[in-house]
N, C-alpha and C positions, 0 to 999 in steps of 0.2 A: 564552428559548431557551438550550439547553445550548451553552456555548462549546466543549465538547469535540468537537462534531460538525464534521467537516471534509469536504472533497471531493477526490477524485483527478482529475487532468486526464484520466486514462484513461476517465472517465465520458463524455467528449465524443468518443470515438473514431468514432462514427457521424456526427458533425456536419460533417466535412470542413472544419475551420477551423484557422487557424494557432495556434501556441502562445500568441501574444500575446492572441488572442481568447479562448482557454480561460481564461487568467489573468484577463482583463477580466470575463468572465461570472461567474467565481467571486467576484470582488470586488464586482460589481454585486449579487450575491445575498447579500452581506454575510457571507461565510465568513471567519473569521480563521485557519483552518487549511487548508493545501493540501498535497497530495502530488503531486509532479511525476512522472508516469509516462513513462519513457523505455524503450520496449520493445526497441530495437535500439542497437547501438553508433553507427550513423549518426545516430540521433536524439540520442544523448548528445553526440556531437561538434558537431552543429548547435546544440544548446542551449548548449554551452560557448562557442561563438563568437558567440552572440547577446546581447551585453552589454546591449542595451536591455531585455531581459527581466528582468535583475537589478534594475534600478530599479523596474520594474513590480511586483516581488514584495515590495518594502519594506513595504507596508501590512500584510502578513500577519504575525501574531505567531508562527506555527509553520509551518515548512517541512520536509517530508521528501522524499526522492528515492527512487523505486522504480527501481533500476538495471536495465540491459538484461537481459532474460530470453529473448529469441529468438536462437537460433543462437549460444549462448555456452557455454563450459565453463570455469568459474573454477578455476584451479589455479596451478601453478608454470609459467606460460607467458606468451608475449608479449601475447596477447589480454587477460589479466588485468592486466598491467602498464599497458597502454594505458588500460583502464577506470579503474584506480586513479589514474593521473596526472590524468585528467579530473575525477574526483571530488575529488581534493585541490585542484584549481583552483577548483571550485565551492565547496568548503568555505571557501576563502579569500575568495571574493567575496560569499558569502551566509551568513546565520546559519542554518545547517541543523541541525535536531535530530538526524537520523539518516539513514543510507543503508540501504535495504531490499534485501536479496539473497534470492532464492528458493532455498531449501535444496536443491532438486533440480538446480540449476544449478552447484553447487559440488562439485568432486571432490577438492579439496585446499585447506586453509585457510592454507597457509604465507604467501602474499603478502597475502591479505586480513587475516589476523590480525596482521600486522606493519605494516599501513598507517597506523595511528594514527587512523583514522576511527571514528566511532561507528556501529556496524553492528548492524542488526536482521536476524534470519533469519525469512523468511516460510515458513509451512507449505505443503505441497503436497497435491494430490488423488491423486497417483500411488500405486498399491498398493505397500506396503512403506516408503513415505516417513515414516510416523508412527514406526515403530521407529527409523529413522535419526535423526530429529529428537530423539527421546527420548535416544538415545545422545549426541548432541551437547550437549544441555542438561545431561546428567549430568556430562559431562567438561569443560565449559567454562562461562564466565560470560556467554555471549551472551544477550541478550534477544530475544524473538520477536514477530513480527506475526502475529496470529491471523485468518486469512481463514475466516469461518464457512461459506462455500460449500465451500471445499476440505476443511474438517474434517468435513464430513458427506456429501459426494457419493458417496464410495466406501467408505473405511474407517470412517467415522463415529466419530471419536475426540474430538468436541467436548467432551463432559462430562469425559472423562479428562484432557485437557490443562488444563482449567480447575481440576480437582481436584488434579492433581499439580504443576502449575506456575503457580499464580495470580500469584505474585510475579515471574515471568519474562515475563509478557505485557505488552508495552509499548504495544501499539496493536491495535485490532480493525478489520478491513476488512469492511464490510457489503455483501453482494450475494447474490443467490439463484440458483436454477436451476429450470426448469420445462419439461416437454415437449421435452427436448433442447436447450433454450436455456440457455446458461451465462452467468453474470455479468449477470443481469438485476436491476432494482430489486426490493427486497423487496415494495414495493407491487404489483408485477406477479406475483411468485411467491407472494405471500401467506404466506410462511414467517416469520410474526411470532414464532414460537416460537424462532427462531434469535437474535433480539435479546433475548428474555426469558432465554435461557440465559446470555448474557454481560453483562447489564445491571448485575450486581454489581461488575464490574471497573471500577476507578477510573482509566480510561485514555482516550485519544482514540478516537473512533469515526469512521472514514473511509468516506464513501459512495463506492462503486466500481462500482455497476451501470451498464450501458450505457443511456443515455437517448435517446429519439427526437430526431432533429435539430431543434434550435431550441426544444425543448420545456422551457422554464425552469420552467413550472408543475409538471411532473412532478418536478423536483428539489426545488422548494419543498414539494410534498406529501410526498416521501420524507423530507425533513428534519423536517417537522412530525410525521410518524408516528413516526420514531425518537425525537424529543424527548419525545413523549407517553409512549412506553414507558419511556424512561430515567428520567423524572421521576415515574412513578407506581408 
């Protein structure tokens, strides 16, 4: 099994379970990589204050954190200072590979750029976001997280970003879309071509589709399918 395949705790959003259970299920399924999805500042603060989760994460060899993306505007403001302070604390407590910021949530890089944290920028599905991300990659040294769903849903720049910036892609997030449902497992959307497009990248691949509550078999099947494509 490809050790580059990991899972995001955001995949359990429909399960109505606590963060500790999300981590436990990921460990039970023998993932060595995990991405902690914290959609709101409230979730970030709660995670920061839950020291029991830090010990629970020690078996994982690689940890990334997807920082809040709901109702945030990262810039030279107090909200950004609060988030960065929380992230710095997490960075001291855990061996975190990187913090993932959605590029469409950032209006100003002054505080983020001076935080001293290892930051990845995640692409967006919003119209016009690809041009902005191109400009940022050209003028900075940030690495990016490539979400294949967002790179194809509207502007369809998946091949272009792989061709122009293959060395700047640090992680791939795998999820699909079908019939108005966004962020579904690839085994549900059957967009296997999305994985074939990115399989040449020598980076981690993070499962991020939303799985039915309690359905561990669906996650096992998703990982097996990804593994088969990556290794053939």
